[in-house]
VEXDREN-2710 file (C-alpha; in Angstrom, 1 decimal):
% VEXDREN-2710
k/r/px/py/pz
1/MET/-25.9/-18.1/-50.5
2/ASN/-27.5/-14.9/-49.2
3/TRP/-24.6/-12.5/-48.7
4/ALA/-26.9/-9.7/-47.5
5/ALA/-28.0/-11.8/-44.5
6/ILE/-24.4/-12.7/-43.7
7/SER/-23.4/-9.1/-44.0
8/ASN/-26.2/-8.1/-41.6
9/ILE/-25.2/-10.8/-39.1
10/ALA/-21.5/-9.7/-39.3
11/SER/-22.5/-6.1/-38.6
12/ILE/-24.5/-7.1/-35.5
13/VAL/-21.7/-9.3/-34.2
14/THR/-19.2/-6.4/-34.7
15/ILE/-21.4/-4.0/-32.8
16/LEU/-22.0/-6.5/-30.0
17/SER/-18.3/-7.2/-29.7
18/PHE/-17.6/-3.6/-29.1
19/ILE/-19.7/-3.5/-25.9
20/PRO/-17.3/-5.6/-23.7
21/ILE/-14.4/-3.5/-25.0
22/LEU/-16.2/-0.3/-24.1
23/TRP/-17.1/-1.8/-20.7
24/SER/-13.4/-2.7/-20.0
25/LEU/-12.3/0.8/-20.8
26/ILE/-14.9/2.3/-18.4
27/ILE/-13.6/0.0/-15.7
28/LEU/-9.9/0.7/-16.4
29/PHE/-10.4/4.5/-16.3
30/GLY/-12.5/4.2/-13.2
31/ILE/-9.7/2.3/-11.4
32/LYS/-7.1/4.8/-12.6
33/ARG/-9.2/7.7/-11.4
34/LYS/-9.7/6.1/-8.0
35/ARG/-5.9/5.5/-7.7
36/TYR/-5.2/9.1/-8.7
37/SER/-7.7/10.4/-6.1
38/ASN/-6.1/8.2/-3.4
39/GLN/-2.6/9.5/-4.3
40/LYS/-3.9/13.1/-4.3
41/LYS/-5.5/12.5/-0.8
42/ILE/-2.2/11.2/0.6
43/ARG/-0.2/14.1/-0.9
44/GLU/-2.6/16.6/0.5
45/GLY/-2.7/15.0/3.9
46/ASP/-6.4/14.2/4.0
47/ILE/-5.8/10.6/4.8
48/ILE/-3.9/11.0/8.1
49/SER/-6.9/10.8/10.4
50/ASP/-7.6/7.2/11.5
51/SER/-4.0/6.3/10.6
52/ALA/-1.1/4.5/12.1
53/ILE/2.5/4.3/11.1
54/LEU/4.2/0.9/11.0
55/ILE/8.0/0.8/10.8
56/VAL/9.5/-2.7/10.1
57/ASP/13.3/-2.8/10.3
58/ILE/15.1/-6.1/9.7
59/GLY/18.8/-6.5/9.4
60/GLU/22.1/-5.3/10.7
61/GLY/23.7/-1.9/10.3
62/PHE/21.7/1.2/9.5
63/TYR/18.4/1.4/11.4
64/ILE/15.5/3.4/10.0
65/ARG/13.4/4.3/13.1
66/GLU/15.0/7.6/13.9
67/THR/15.1/8.8/10.3
68/VAL/11.5/7.8/9.6
69/GLU/10.2/9.5/12.8
70/ARG/12.2/12.6/12.0
71/TRP/10.8/12.7/8.5
72/VAL/7.2/12.0/9.6
73/TYR/7.2/14.8/12.2
74/SER/8.7/17.2/9.7
75/GLN/6.0/16.7/7.2
76/PRO/3.0/19.1/7.2
77/LYS/0.6/16.3/6.3
78/PHE/1.6/14.4/9.5
79/GLU/1.2/17.5/11.7
80/GLY/-0.4/16.6/15.0
81/PHE/0.2/12.9/14.5
82/SER/0.3/11.1/17.9
83/SER/3.4/9.1/18.8
84/GLU/1.1/6.5/20.2
85/ASP/0.1/5.6/16.7
86/VAL/3.7/4.7/15.6
87/TYR/4.4/1.0/15.8
88/TYR/7.9/-0.5/15.5
89/ILE/9.0/-4.0/14.7
90/ASP/12.7/-4.7/14.5
91/LEU/15.1/-7.6/14.2
92/LYS/18.6/-6.3/14.5
93/LYS/20.3/-9.3/12.9
94/ARG/20.1/-11.2/9.7
95/ILE/16.8/-13.1/9.6
96/GLU/17.0/-16.8/9.5
97/GLU/14.4/-19.6/9.3
98/SER/14.2/-19.9/13.0
99/ASP/13.4/-16.2/13.4
100/ILE/10.3/-16.2/11.1
101/ASN/7.8/-17.6/13.6
102/LYS/8.9/-15.1/16.2
103/PHE/8.7/-12.3/13.7
104/LEU/5.2/-13.4/12.6
105/ASP/4.0/-13.4/16.2
106/ARG/5.3/-9.9/16.7
107/LEU/3.7/-8.8/13.4
108/ARG/0.4/-10.3/14.2
109/ASP/0.4/-8.8/17.7
110/THR/1.2/-5.3/16.2
111/ARG/-1.5/-5.8/13.5
112/ASP/-4.1/-6.6/16.2
113/LYS/-3.1/-3.6/18.2
114/ILE/-3.4/-1.3/15.2
115/LEU/-6.7/-2.8/14.1
116/SER/-8.2/-2.7/17.6
117/LYS/-7.9/1.1/17.4
118/GLY/-10.1/1.2/14.3
119/VAL/-7.3/2.4/12.1
120/LYS/-8.3/2.6/8.4
121/ASN/-4.9/3.7/6.9
122/ILE/-1.5/2.2/7.7
123/HIS/1.7/4.0/6.5
124/LEU/4.3/1.3/6.1
125/PHE/8.1/2.0/6.2
126/TYR/10.0/-1.2/5.5
127/ARG/13.7/-2.2/5.4
128/GLY/14.5/-5.8/5.0
129/PRO/14.4/-8.9/2.8
130/VAL/11.9/-9.1/0.0
131/ALA/10.5/-12.4/1.2
132/ILE/9.5/-10.8/4.5
133/SER/7.7/-8.0/2.7
134/ALA/5.6/-10.6/0.9
135/ILE/4.7/-12.0/4.4
136/ILE/3.7/-8.5/5.6
137/GLY/1.6/-8.1/2.5
138/ALA/-0.1/-11.4/3.1
139/GLU/-0.9/-10.5/6.7
140/PHE/-2.5/-7.2/5.9
141/SER/-4.2/-8.4/2.7
142/ASN/-7.3/-9.7/4.4
143/GLY/-8.2/-6.5/6.2
144/TYR/-10.3/-3.6/5.0
145/GLN/-7.6/-1.0/5.8
146/LYS/-5.3/0.6/3.2
147/VAL/-1.6/0.1/3.6
148/PHE/0.5/2.8/2.0
149/LEU/4.1/1.9/1.3
150/TYR/6.9/4.4/1.6
151/GLN/10.3/4.2/0.1
152/ASN/13.4/6.2/0.9
153/ASP/14.4/8.2/-2.1
154/ASN/17.7/10.1/-1.9
155/THR/17.2/11.7/-5.3
156/THR/14.3/13.9/-4.1
157/PRO/14.4/16.6/-1.3
158/ASP/11.3/15.0/0.2
159/GLY/13.2/12.0/1.5
160/TYR/10.5/9.3/1.6
161/VAL/8.1/8.8/-1.3
162/ASN/4.7/7.3/-1.1
163/LEU/4.5/4.4/-3.6
164/GLY/0.7/4.0/-3.2
165/THR/-1.4/1.3/-1.6
166/LEU/-0.1/-2.2/-1.1
167/ARG/-3.2/-3.7/-2.7
168/ARG/-4.0/-2.3/-6.1
END
């Protein structure tokens, strides 16, 4: 057996196997850099033009519309934001199976209104069941617009925290 030839072949295979690993790292760091730049844009307020705010409020008790609007208009990055670009979908009761079709119709109508204005960024404030949030994600997943999800965070003085884009 010619061990020198086997050693040369093993060296070549080792070098070639490193290429996909290196390519994967380049892709990974590119995605992380893009995500970081998107987060930076939203924090600095560069992404507000061509934007709309969608407030989805499902359930009984505390309603989020007033607190969200108060928070939005107190933020410097939303300064000059038009109230015409704030959309609201509510269902002030516990959602049941019979309500889903009505909710979907309202969601699709609102989505069509938002998209007809040429909006590229949607800022989503949501309160309700997790299953309905999956439906919202599915409805907006086929579009080219970015959907930024916000969560109420009582531990920070900012109030609402941007969790990033819905599609990552």
